[in-house]
Jmol script that loads the backbone (N, CA, C; Angstrom):
load data "model"
ATOM      1  N   UNK A   1     178.731 -93.291 110.596  1.00  0.00           N
ATOM      2  CA  UNK A   1     177.789 -93.244 111.687  1.00  0.00           C
ATOM      3  C   UNK A   1     176.377 -93.163 111.114  1.00  0.00           C
ATOM      4  N   UNK A   2     175.497 -94.022 111.607  1.00  0.00           N
ATOM      5  CA  UNK A   2     174.108 -94.022 111.149  1.00  0.00           C
ATOM      6  C   UNK A   2     173.460 -92.673 111.450  1.00  0.00           C
ATOM      7  N   UNK A   3     172.604 -92.240 110.544  1.00  0.00           N
ATOM      8  CA  UNK A   3     171.930 -90.952 110.642  1.00  0.00           C
ATOM      9  C   UNK A   3     170.435 -91.181 110.473  1.00  0.00           C
ATOM     10  N   UNK A   4     169.638 -90.526 111.308  1.00  0.00           N
ATOM     11  CA  UNK A   4     168.187 -90.630 111.219  1.00  0.00           C
ATOM     12  C   UNK A   4     167.596 -89.239 111.080  1.00  0.00           C
ATOM     13  N   UNK A   5     166.698 -89.090 110.136  1.00  0.00           N
ATOM     14  CA  UNK A   5     165.967 -87.835 109.992  1.00  0.00           C
ATOM     15  C   UNK A   5     164.515 -88.103 110.366  1.00  0.00           C
ATOM     16  N   UNK A   6     163.976 -87.250 111.239  1.00  0.00           N
ATOM     17  CA  UNK A   6     162.570 -87.333 111.618  1.00  0.00           C
ATOM     18  C   UNK A   6     161.854 -86.150 110.978  1.00  0.00           C
ATOM     19  N   UNK A   7     160.809 -86.453 110.246  1.00  0.00           N
ATOM     20  CA  UNK A   7     160.005 -85.422 109.583  1.00  0.00           C
ATOM     21  C   UNK A   7     158.625 -85.476 110.209  1.00  0.00           C
ATOM     22  N   UNK A   8     158.234 -84.405 110.879  1.00  0.00           N
ATOM     23  CA  UNK A   8     156.920 -84.330 111.514  1.00  0.00           C
ATOM     24  C   UNK A   8     156.021 -83.438 110.667  1.00  0.00           C
ATOM     25  N   UNK A   9     154.787 -83.901 110.463  1.00  0.00           N
ATOM     26  CA  UNK A   9     153.861 -83.122 109.650  1.00  0.00           C
ATOM     27  C   UNK A   9     152.430 -83.371 110.088  1.00  0.00           C
ATOM     28  N   UNK A  10     151.561 -82.447 109.724  1.00  0.00           N
ATOM     29  CA  UNK A  10     150.130 -82.585 109.988  1.00  0.00           C
ATOM     30  C   UNK A  10     149.409 -82.639 108.652  1.00  0.00           C
ATOM     31  N   UNK A  11     148.443 -83.559 108.574  1.00  0.00           N
ATOM     32  CA  UNK A  11     147.627 -83.665 107.366  1.00  0.00           C
ATOM     33  C   UNK A  11     146.330 -84.405 107.687  1.00  0.00           C
ATOM     34  N   UNK A  12     145.313 -84.092 106.941  1.00  0.00           N
ATOM     35  CA  UNK A  12     144.079 -84.879 107.003  1.00  0.00           C
ATOM     36  C   UNK A  12     143.939 -85.675 105.700  1.00  0.00           C
ATOM     37  N   UNK A  13     145.061 -85.796 104.971  1.00  0.00           N
ATOM     38  CA  UNK A  13     145.078 -86.489 103.680  1.00  0.00           C
ATOM     39  C   UNK A  13     146.153 -87.582 103.664  1.00  0.00           C
ATOM     40  N   UNK A  14     146.226 -88.366 104.747  1.00  0.00           N
ATOM     41  CA  UNK A  14     147.303 -89.355 104.874  1.00  0.00           C
ATOM     42  C   UNK A  14     147.251 -90.421 103.782  1.00  0.00           C
ATOM     43  N   UNK A  15     146.076 -90.780 103.311  1.00  0.00           N
ATOM     44  CA  UNK A  15     146.002 -91.767 102.231  1.00  0.00           C
ATOM     45  C   UNK A  15     146.671 -91.241 100.964  1.00  0.00           C
ATOM     46  N   UNK A  16     146.484 -89.960 100.675  1.00  0.00           N
ATOM     47  CA  UNK A  16     147.148 -89.356  99.514  1.00  0.00           C
ATOM     48  C   UNK A  16     148.653 -89.269  99.730  1.00  0.00           C
ATOM     49  N   UNK A  17     149.070 -88.960 100.955  1.00  0.00           N
ATOM     50  CA  UNK A  17     150.502 -88.945 101.270  1.00  0.00           C
ATOM     51  C   UNK A  17     151.102 -90.322 100.999  1.00  0.00           C
ATOM     52  N   UNK A  18     150.427 -91.372 101.452  1.00  0.00           N
ATOM     53  CA  UNK A  18     150.954 -92.721 101.263  1.00  0.00           C
ATOM     54  C   UNK A  18     150.949 -93.151  99.798  1.00  0.00           C
ATOM     55  N   UNK A  19     149.960 -92.729  99.044  1.00  0.00           N
ATOM     56  CA  UNK A  19     149.951 -93.016  97.604  1.00  0.00           C
ATOM     57  C   UNK A  19     151.141 -92.342  96.930  1.00  0.00           C
ATOM     58  N   UNK A  20     151.403 -91.099  97.318  1.00  0.00           N
ATOM     59  CA  UNK A  20     152.544 -90.375  96.756  1.00  0.00           C
ATOM     60  C   UNK A  20     153.857 -91.024  97.192  1.00  0.00           C
ATOM     61  N   UNK A  21     153.912 -91.493  98.431  1.00  0.00           N
ATOM     62  CA  UNK A  21     155.110 -92.165  98.927  1.00  0.00           C
ATOM     63  C   UNK A  21     155.380 -93.439  98.126  1.00  0.00           C
ATOM     64  N   UNK A  22     154.331 -94.206  97.845  1.00  0.00           N
ATOM     65  CA  UNK A  22     154.490 -95.427  97.043  1.00  0.00           C
ATOM     66  C   UNK A  22     155.042 -95.104  95.657  1.00  0.00           C
ATOM     67  N   UNK A  23     154.555 -94.033  95.051  1.00  0.00           N
ATOM     68  CA  UNK A  23     155.041 -93.627  93.725  1.00  0.00           C
ATOM     69  C   UNK A  23     156.515 -93.227  93.796  1.00  0.00           C
ATOM     70  N   UNK A  24     156.894 -92.489  94.844  1.00  0.00           N
ATOM     71  CA  UNK A  24     158.294 -92.079  94.996  1.00  0.00           C
ATOM     72  C   UNK A  24     159.191 -93.292  95.214  1.00  0.00           C
ATOM     73  N   UNK A  25     158.732 -94.236  96.027  1.00  0.00           N
ATOM     74  CA  UNK A  25     159.528 -95.442  96.253  1.00  0.00           C
ATOM     75  C   UNK A  25     159.798 -96.177  94.949  1.00  0.00           C
ATOM     76  N   UNK A  26     158.784 -96.273  94.101  1.00  0.00           N
ATOM     77  CA  UNK A  26     158.959 -96.929  92.806  1.00  0.00           C
ATOM     78  C   UNK A  26     159.917 -96.135  91.914  1.00  0.00           C
ATOM     79  N   UNK A  27     159.753 -94.814  91.886  1.00  0.00           N
ATOM     80  CA  UNK A  27     160.574 -93.966  91.013  1.00  0.00           C
ATOM     81  C   UNK A  27     162.027 -93.893  91.473  1.00  0.00           C
ATOM     82  N   UNK A  28     162.275 -94.050  92.767  1.00  0.00           N
ATOM     83  CA  UNK A  28     163.638 -93.904  93.280  1.00  0.00           C
ATOM     84  C   UNK A  28     164.318 -95.250  93.564  1.00  0.00           C
ATOM     85  N   UNK A  29     163.679 -96.333  93.177  1.00  0.00           N
ATOM     86  CA  UNK A  29     164.254 -97.663  93.416  1.00  0.00           C
ATOM     87  C   UNK A  29     165.650 -97.752  92.807  1.00  0.00           C
ATOM     88  N   UNK A  30     166.582 -98.236  93.597  1.00  0.00           N
ATOM     89  CA  UNK A  30     167.959 -98.391  93.134  1.00  0.00           C
ATOM     90  C   UNK A  30     168.774 -97.116  93.176  1.00  0.00           C
ATOM     91  N   UNK A  31     168.152 -95.980  93.512  1.00  0.00           N
ATOM     92  CA  UNK A  31     168.856 -94.693  93.544  1.00  0.00           C
ATOM     93  C   UNK A  31     168.917 -94.093  94.936  1.00  0.00           C
ATOM     94  N   UNK A  32     167.898 -94.312  95.743  1.00  0.00           N
ATOM     95  CA  UNK A  32     167.847 -93.654  97.054  1.00  0.00           C
ATOM     96  C   UNK A  32     168.867 -94.277  97.999  1.00  0.00           C
ATOM     97  N   UNK A  33     169.284 -93.478  98.961  1.00  0.00           N
ATOM     98  CA  UNK A  33     170.290 -93.935  99.912  1.00  0.00           C
ATOM     99  C   UNK A  33     169.698 -94.287 101.267  1.00  0.00           C
ATOM    100  N   UNK A  34     168.419 -94.046 101.483  1.00  0.00           N
ATOM    101  CA  UNK A  34     167.771 -94.417 102.739  1.00  0.00           C
ATOM    102  C   UNK A  34     167.744 -95.942 102.853  1.00  0.00           C
ATOM    103  N   UNK A  35     167.937 -96.435 104.060  1.00  0.00           N
ATOM    104  CA  UNK A  35     167.954 -97.879 104.269  1.00  0.00           C
ATOM    105  C   UNK A  35     166.707 -98.384 104.985  1.00  0.00           C
ATOM    106  N   UNK A  36     165.990 -97.489 105.660  1.00  0.00           N
ATOM    107  CA  UNK A  36     164.809 -97.901 106.407  1.00  0.00           C
ATOM    108  C   UNK A  36     163.942 -96.680 106.666  1.00  0.00           C
ATOM    109  N   UNK A  37     162.635 -96.889 106.684  1.00  0.00           N
ATOM    110  CA  UNK A  37     161.717 -95.801 107.018  1.00  0.00           C
ATOM    111  C   UNK A  37     160.537 -96.365 107.802  1.00  0.00           C
ATOM    112  N   UNK A  38     160.082 -95.583 108.756  1.00  0.00           N
ATOM    113  CA  UNK A  38     158.925 -95.941 109.556  1.00  0.00           C
ATOM    114  C   UNK A  38     158.016 -94.715 109.604  1.00  0.00           C
ATOM    115  N   UNK A  39     156.734 -94.941 109.390  1.00  0.00           N
ATOM    116  CA  UNK A  39     155.755 -93.858 109.518  1.00  0.00           C
ATOM    117  C   UNK A  39     154.932 -94.134 110.769  1.00  0.00           C
ATOM    118  N   UNK A  40     154.763 -93.124 111.608  1.00  0.00           N
ATOM    119  CA  UNK A  40     153.984 -93.283 112.832  1.00  0.00           C
ATOM    120  C   UNK A  40     152.962 -92.165 112.940  1.00  0.00           C
ATOM    121  N   UNK A  41     151.907 -92.448 113.712  1.00  0.00           N
ATOM    122  CA  UNK A  41     150.852 -91.470 113.968  1.00  0.00           C
ATOM    123  C   UNK A  41     150.855 -91.153 115.460  1.00  0.00           C
ATOM    124  N   UNK A  42     150.728 -89.897 115.803  1.00  0.00           N
ATOM    125  CA  UNK A  42     150.685 -89.464 117.197  1.00  0.00           C
ATOM    126  C   UNK A  42     149.292 -89.746 117.767  1.00  0.00           C
ATOM    127  N   UNK A  43     149.213 -90.609 118.750  1.00  0.00           N
ATOM    128  CA  UNK A  43     147.920 -90.975 119.339  1.00  0.00           C
ATOM    129  C   UNK A  43     147.217 -89.798 120.003  1.00  0.00           C
ATOM    130  N   UNK A  44     147.979 -88.905 120.610  1.00  0.00           N
ATOM    131  CA  UNK A  44     147.386 -87.792 121.341  1.00  0.00           C
ATOM    132  C   UNK A  44     147.060 -86.594 120.454  1.00  0.00           C
ATOM    133  N   UNK A  45     147.552 -86.601 119.228  1.00  0.00           N
ATOM    134  CA  UNK A  45     147.347 -85.481 118.310  1.00  0.00           C
ATOM    135  C   UNK A  45     146.898 -86.015 116.949  1.00  0.00           C
ATOM    136  N   UNK A  46     145.614 -86.274 116.790  1.00  0.00           N
ATOM    137  CA  UNK A  46     145.117 -86.797 115.511  1.00  0.00           C
ATOM    138  C   UNK A  46     145.551 -85.900 114.344  1.00  0.00           C
ATOM    139  N   UNK A  47     145.948 -86.555 113.274  1.00  0.00           N
ATOM    140  CA  UNK A  47     146.386 -85.822 112.088  1.00  0.00           C
ATOM    141  C   UNK A  47     147.853 -85.440 112.118  1.00  0.00           C
ATOM    142  N   UNK A  48     148.581 -85.840 113.180  1.00  0.00           N
ATOM    143  CA  UNK A  48     150.015 -85.576 113.280  1.00  0.00           C
ATOM    144  C   UNK A  48     150.765 -86.880 113.038  1.00  0.00           C
ATOM    145  N   UNK A  49     151.723 -86.818 112.125  1.00  0.00           N
ATOM    146  CA  UNK A  49     152.485 -87.994 111.706  1.00  0.00           C
ATOM    147  C   UNK A  49     153.970 -87.680 111.731  1.00  0.00           C
ATOM    148  N   UNK A  50     154.759 -88.723 111.833  1.00  0.00           N
ATOM    149  CA  UNK A  50     156.203 -88.601 111.743  1.00  0.00           C
ATOM    150  C   UNK A  50     156.734 -89.685 110.818  1.00  0.00           C
ATOM    151  N   UNK A  51     157.692 -89.310 109.993  1.00  0.00           N
ATOM    152  CA  UNK A  51     158.458 -90.273 109.195  1.00  0.00           C
ATOM    153  C   UNK A  51     159.837 -90.333 109.837  1.00  0.00           C
ATOM    154  N   UNK A  52     160.291 -91.512 110.170  1.00  0.00           N
ATOM    155  CA  UNK A  52     161.634 -91.724 110.677  1.00  0.00           C
ATOM    156  C   UNK A  52     162.393 -92.426 109.564  1.00  0.00           C
ATOM    157  N   UNK A  53     163.383 -91.750 109.019  1.00  0.00           N
ATOM    158  CA  UNK A  53     164.105 -92.269 107.856  1.00  0.00           C
ATOM    159  C   UNK A  53     165.567 -92.475 108.243  1.00  0.00           C
ATOM    160  N   UNK A  54     166.052 -93.694 108.036  1.00  0.00           N
ATOM    161  CA  UNK A  54     167.413 -94.050 108.425  1.00  0.00           C
ATOM    162  C   UNK A  54     168.326 -94.106 107.201  1.00  0.00           C
ATOM    163  N   UNK A  55     169.537 -93.602 107.391  1.00  0.00           N
ATOM    164  CA  UNK A  55     170.572 -93.588 106.353  1.00  0.00           C
ATOM    165  C   UNK A  55     171.867 -94.134 106.945  1.00  0.00           C
ATOM    166  N   UNK A  56     172.763 -94.641 106.113  1.00  0.00           N
ATOM    167  CA  UNK A  56     174.038 -95.126 106.637  1.00  0.00           C
ATOM    168  C   UNK A  56     174.906 -94.006 107.216  1.00  0.00           C
ATOM    169  N   UNK A  57     174.677 -92.752 106.758  1.00  0.00           N
ATOM    170  CA  UNK A  57     175.466 -91.617 107.235  1.00  0.00           C
ATOM    171  C   UNK A  57     174.748 -90.313 106.886  1.00  0.00           C
ATOM    172  N   UNK A  58     175.196 -89.231 107.506  1.00  0.00           N
ATOM    173  CA  UNK A  58     174.676 -87.896 107.177  1.00  0.00           C
ATOM    174  C   UNK A  58     174.931 -87.589 105.706  1.00  0.00           C
ATOM    175  N   UNK A  59     176.116 -87.937 105.237  1.00  0.00           N
ATOM    176  CA  UNK A  59     176.474 -87.672 103.837  1.00  0.00           C
ATOM    177  C   UNK A  59     175.525 -88.396 102.879  1.00  0.00           C
ATOM    178  N   UNK A  60     175.174 -89.633 103.202  1.00  0.00           N
ATOM    179  CA  UNK A  60     174.232 -90.384 102.364  1.00  0.00           C
ATOM    180  C   UNK A  60     172.860 -89.719 102.375  1.00  0.00           C
ATOM    181  N   UNK A  61     172.455 -89.181 103.519  1.00  0.00           N
ATOM    182  CA  UNK A  61     171.172 -88.479 103.604  1.00  0.00           C
ATOM    183  C   UNK A  61     171.188 -87.228 102.732  1.00  0.00           C
ATOM    184  N   UNK A  62     172.286 -86.483 102.759  1.00  0.00           N
ATOM    185  CA  UNK A  62     172.376 -85.265 101.958  1.00  0.00           C
ATOM    186  C   UNK A  62     172.420 -85.599 100.466  1.00  0.00           C
ATOM    187  N   UNK A  63     173.073 -86.697 100.122  1.00  0.00           N
ATOM    188  CA  UNK A  63     173.075 -87.149  98.729  1.00  0.00           C
ATOM    189  C   UNK A  63     171.649 -87.440  98.279  1.00  0.00           C
ATOM    190  N   UNK A  64     170.892 -88.119  99.120  1.00  0.00           N
ATOM    191  CA  UNK A  64     169.499 -88.430  98.805  1.00  0.00           C
ATOM    192  C   UNK A  64     168.671 -87.153  98.680  1.00  0.00           C
ATOM    193  N   UNK A  65     168.855 -86.231  99.607  1.00  0.00           N
ATOM    194  CA  UNK A  65     168.102 -84.968  99.598  1.00  0.00           C
ATOM    195  C   UNK A  65     168.379 -84.148  98.352  1.00  0.00           C
ATOM    196  N   UNK A  66     169.594 -84.238  97.834  1.00  0.00           N
ATOM    197  CA  UNK A  66     169.979 -83.437  96.672  1.00  0.00           C
ATOM    198  C   UNK A  66     169.552 -84.041  95.336  1.00  0.00           C
ATOM    199  N   UNK A  67     168.971 -85.213  95.351  1.00  0.00           N
ATOM    200  CA  UNK A  67     168.502 -85.831  94.106  1.00  0.00           C
ATOM    201  C   UNK A  67     167.277 -85.073  93.597  1.00  0.00           C
ATOM    202  N   UNK A  68     167.193 -84.829  92.289  1.00  0.00           N
ATOM    203  CA  UNK A  68     166.061 -84.076  91.736  1.00  0.00           C
ATOM    204  C   UNK A  68     164.710 -84.716  92.057  1.00  0.00           C
ATOM    205  N   UNK A  69     164.628 -86.042  91.980  1.00  0.00           N
ATOM    206  CA  UNK A  69     163.342 -86.690  92.241  1.00  0.00           C
ATOM    207  C   UNK A  69     162.911 -86.518  93.702  1.00  0.00           C
ATOM    208  N   UNK A  70     163.876 -86.406  94.618  1.00  0.00           N
ATOM    209  CA  UNK A  70     163.537 -86.182  96.026  1.00  0.00           C
ATOM    210  C   UNK A  70     163.002 -84.770  96.212  1.00  0.00           C
ATOM    211  N   UNK A  71     163.624 -83.787  95.581  1.00  0.00           N
ATOM    212  CA  UNK A  71     163.145 -82.408  95.667  1.00  0.00           C
ATOM    213  C   UNK A  71     161.745 -82.248  95.105  1.00  0.00           C
ATOM    214  N   UNK A  72     161.490 -82.871  93.964  1.00  0.00           N
ATOM    215  CA  UNK A  72     160.156 -82.812  93.359  1.00  0.00           C
ATOM    216  C   UNK A  72     159.124 -83.494  94.253  1.00  0.00           C
ATOM    217  N   UNK A  73     159.498 -84.638  94.824  1.00  0.00           N
ATOM    218  CA  UNK A  73     158.610 -85.367  95.715  1.00  0.00           C
ATOM    219  C   UNK A  73     158.273 -84.517  96.943  1.00  0.00           C
ATOM    220  N   UNK A  74     159.270 -83.906  97.534  1.00  0.00           N
ATOM    221  CA  UNK A  74     159.052 -83.091  98.737  1.00  0.00           C
ATOM    222  C   UNK A  74     158.137 -81.906  98.444  1.00  0.00           C
ATOM    223  N   UNK A  75     158.300 -81.284  97.295  1.00  0.00           N
ATOM    224  CA  UNK A  75     157.451 -80.141  96.932  1.00  0.00           C
ATOM    225  C   UNK A  75     156.001 -80.568  96.747  1.00  0.00           C
ATOM    226  N   UNK A  76     155.773 -81.684  96.080  1.00  0.00           N
ATOM    227  CA  UNK A  76     154.402 -82.186  95.887  1.00  0.00           C
ATOM    228  C   UNK A  76     153.792 -82.648  97.212  1.00  0.00           C
ATOM    229  N   UNK A  77     154.615 -83.266  98.034  1.00  0.00           N
ATOM    230  CA  UNK A  77     154.142 -83.746  99.327  1.00  0.00           C
ATOM    231  C   UNK A  77     153.710 -82.587 100.221  1.00  0.00           C
ATOM    232  N   UNK A  78     154.453 -81.499 100.199  1.00  0.00           N
ATOM    233  CA  UNK A  78     154.136 -80.332 101.028  1.00  0.00           C
ATOM    234  C   UNK A  78     152.740 -79.789 100.734  1.00  0.00           C
ATOM    235  N   UNK A  79     152.263 -79.987  99.520  1.00  0.00           N
ATOM    236  CA  UNK A  79     150.920 -79.533  99.157  1.00  0.00           C
ATOM    237  C   UNK A  79     149.836 -80.299  99.917  1.00  0.00           C
ATOM    238  N   UNK A  80     150.170 -81.487 100.426  1.00  0.00           N
ATOM    239  CA  UNK A  80     149.209 -82.298 101.163  1.00  0.00           C
ATOM    240  C   UNK A  80     149.256 -82.046 102.671  1.00  0.00           C
ATOM    241  N   UNK A  81     150.242 -81.276 103.118  1.00  0.00           N
ATOM    242  CA  UNK A  81     150.392 -80.992 104.545  1.00  0.00           C
ATOM    243  C   UNK A  81     149.565 -79.773 104.929  1.00  0.00           C
ATOM    244  N   UNK A  82     149.111 -79.759 106.172  1.00  0.00           N
ATOM    245  CA  UNK A  82     148.334 -78.631 106.692  1.00  0.00           C
ATOM    246  C   UNK A  82     149.218 -77.471 107.103  1.00  0.00           C
ATOM    247  N   UNK A  83     150.498 -77.726 107.340  1.00  0.00           N
ATOM    248  CA  UNK A  83     151.474 -76.703 107.693  1.00  0.00           C
ATOM    249  C   UNK A  83     152.850 -77.226 107.290  1.00  0.00           C
ATOM    250  N   UNK A  84     153.863 -76.366 107.259  1.00  0.00           N
ATOM    251  CA  UNK A  84     155.193 -76.844 106.880  1.00  0.00           C
ATOM    252  C   UNK A  84     155.690 -77.934 107.832  1.00  0.00           C
ATOM    253  N   UNK A  85     156.391 -78.926 107.304  1.00  0.00           N
ATOM    254  CA  UNK A  85     156.923 -79.983 108.160  1.00  0.00           C
ATOM    255  C   UNK A  85     158.078 -79.460 109.014  1.00  0.00           C
ATOM    256  N   UNK A  86     158.358 -80.168 110.100  1.00  0.00           N
ATOM    257  CA  UNK A  86     159.550 -79.876 110.891  1.00  0.00           C
ATOM    258  C   UNK A  86     160.494 -81.058 110.770  1.00  0.00           C
ATOM    259  N   UNK A  87     161.782 -80.787 110.848  1.00  0.00           N
ATOM    260  CA  UNK A  87     162.812 -81.799 110.653  1.00  0.00           C
ATOM    261  C   UNK A  87     163.703 -81.885 111.880  1.00  0.00           C
ATOM    262  N   UNK A  88     164.080 -83.105 112.227  1.00  0.00           N
ATOM    263  CA  UNK A  88     165.092 -83.357 113.255  1.00  0.00           C
ATOM    264  C   UNK A  88     166.156 -84.207 112.588  1.00  0.00           C
ATOM    265  N   UNK A  89     167.405 -83.802 112.710  1.00  0.00           N
ATOM    266  CA  UNK A  89     168.532 -84.502 112.111  1.00  0.00           C
ATOM    267  C   UNK A  89     169.382 -85.093 113.228  1.00  0.00           C
ATOM    268  N   UNK A  90     169.452 -86.420 113.273  1.00  0.00           N
ATOM    269  CA  UNK A  90     170.009 -87.111 114.429  1.00  0.00           C
ATOM    270  C   UNK A  90     171.139 -88.064 114.050  1.00  0.00           C
ATOM    271  N   UNK A  91     172.281 -87.939 114.725  1.00  0.00           N
ATOM    272  CA  UNK A  91     173.358 -88.918 114.606  1.00  0.00           C
ATOM    273  C   UNK A  91     173.122 -89.994 115.654  1.00  0.00           C
ATOM    274  N   UNK A  92     173.115 -91.247 115.238  1.00  0.00           N
ATOM    275  CA  UNK A  92     172.930 -92.358 116.162  1.00  0.00           C
ATOM    276  C   UNK A  92     174.253 -92.578 116.901  1.00  0.00           C
ATOM    277  N   UNK A  93     174.213 -92.491 118.216  1.00  0.00           N
ATOM    278  CA  UNK A  93     175.439 -92.703 118.987  1.00  0.00           C
ATOM    279  C   UNK A  93     175.390 -94.003 119.794  1.00  0.00           C
ATOM    280  N   UNK A  94     174.218 -94.583 119.905  1.00  0.00           N
ATOM    281  CA  UNK A  94     174.104 -95.881 120.579  1.00  0.00           C
ATOM    282  C   UNK A  94     172.856 -96.565 120.061  1.00  0.00           C
ATOM    283  N   UNK A  95     172.957 -97.872 119.880  1.00  0.00           N
ATOM    284  CA  UNK A  95     171.822 -98.656 119.400  1.00  0.00           C
ATOM    285  C   UNK A  95     171.833-100.003 120.116  1.00  0.00           C
ATOM    286  N   UNK A  96     170.666-100.420 120.548  1.00  0.00           N
ATOM    287  CA  UNK A  96     170.510-101.702 121.229  1.00  0.00           C
ATOM    288  C   UNK A  96     169.376-102.474 120.567  1.00  0.00           C
ATOM    289  N   UNK A  97     169.540-103.760 120.415  1.00  0.00           N
ATOM    290  CA  UNK A  97     168.452-104.638 120.004  1.00  0.00           C
ATOM    291  C   UNK A  97     167.815-105.174 121.271  1.00  0.00           C
ATOM    292  N   UNK A  98     166.515-104.986 121.426  1.00  0.00           N
ATOM    293  CA  UNK A  98     165.863-105.390 122.681  1.00  0.00           C
ATOM    294  C   UNK A  98     164.789-106.435 122.422  1.00  0.00           C
TER     295      UNK A  98
END
end "model"
wireframe off; spacefill off
backbone 0.3
color backbone group
């Protein structure tokens, strides 16, 4: 079952977040289990962002989370956030192409 994790965070340093994300993508190429990611900005709350990260399963997401490079990336990324991120862990039960 497809699994999606939503990570919500606040920052006024989004360019640095994206630079760090690019570095992580390069470092984790061929190792990460995520299949898709989307970054969005909340129009009504400037400085609030969400990452929607898709995995083939919850187990694949946990495998990715347990990788050392992911832990190091998350710790460095947290330094750029204005407050701790919040996480939503979602099992996809229906999907439609529209």
